[in-house]
C-alpha positions as CSV (number, residue, x, y, z in Angstrom):
1,M,0.0,0.0,0.0
2,K,2.9,2.4,0.8
3,D,4.5,1.6,-2.5
4,D,1.3,2.6,-4.3
5,K,1.2,5.9,-2.4
6,Q,4.8,6.6,-3.2
7,T,4.3,5.9,-6.8
8,M,1.3,8.2,-6.9
9,D,3.3,11.0,-5.2
10,A,6.2,10.5,-7.5
11,N,3.9,10.6,-10.6
12,S,2.3,13.7,-9.2
13,S,5.7,15.4,-8.6
14,A,7.0,14.3,-12.0
15,E,3.9,15.7,-13.7
16,H,4.4,19.0,-11.9
17,V,8.0,19.2,-13.0
18,D,7.1,18.3,-16.5
19,E,4.4,21.0,-16.6
20,Y,6.8,23.6,-15.2
21,L,9.5,22.7,-17.7
22,Q,7.1,23.1,-20.5
23,T,6.1,26.5,-19.4
24,L,9.7,27.7,-19.2
25,G,9.8,28.1,-22.9
26,N,6.5,29.9,-23.0
27,E,7.0,33.6,-22.1
28,D,3.3,34.3,-21.5
29,A,2.9,31.3,-19.2
30,R,6.1,32.2,-17.3
31,E,4.9,35.8,-16.8
32,L,1.5,34.6,-15.7
33,R,3.1,32.2,-13.2
34,Y,5.3,35.0,-11.9
35,Y,2.4,37.4,-11.4
36,S,0.1,34.8,-10.0
37,Q,2.5,34.4,-7.1
38,E,2.2,38.1,-6.1
39,Q,0.1,38.9,-3.1
40,P,-1.2,42.4,-2.7
41,F,-0.7,43.9,0.7
42,S,-2.9,46.5,2.3
43,S,-1.4,49.7,3.7
44,E,-2.0,48.4,7.2
45,E,-0.1,45.2,6.5
46,M,2.8,47.1,5.0
47,T,2.9,49.4,7.9
48,R,3.0,46.4,10.3
49,L,5.6,44.5,8.3
50,I,8.1,47.3,7.6
51,N,10.6,48.2,10.3
52,E,10.8,51.9,9.7
53,D,14.0,52.4,11.7
54,R,15.8,49.7,9.8
55,L,14.5,51.0,6.5
56,N,15.8,54.5,7.3
57,K,19.2,53.1,8.2
58,L,19.4,51.2,4.9
59,L,18.3,54.2,2.9
60,A,21.0,56.3,4.6
61,Q,23.6,53.6,3.9
62,S,22.6,53.5,0.2
63,D,22.8,57.3,0.0
64,E,26.3,57.2,1.5
65,F,27.3,54.4,-0.9
66,L,26.0,56.2,-4.0
67,S,27.7,59.4,-2.9
68,S,31.1,57.7,-2.5
69,L,30.6,55.8,-5.8
70,S,29.8,59.1,-7.6
71,G,33.0,60.6,-6.1
72,E,35.1,57.6,-7.2
73,L,33.6,57.8,-10.7
74,R,34.5,61.5,-10.9
75,D,38.0,60.7,-9.7
76,F,38.3,58.0,-12.3
77,D,37.2,60.3,-15.1
78,E,39.8,62.9,-14.1
79,D,42.6,60.3,-14.2
80,F,41.8,59.5,-17.8
């Protein structure tokens, strides 16, 4: 009985893999699969999920990084 169950599960998994591989070549199906996995969040959920302090720190770090990168690029342009 267990063998039958394992065979059914294996067939089911194999069918899912085969179906997925067939959709890889189909751009429309791939896009549909991608967007079907999106889940809309309400503003209340987003407010609850986002750590505002951490987000502000990350934004400050990214601003610092971009500023230093811009300076490096200017220096690079002056060298050549």
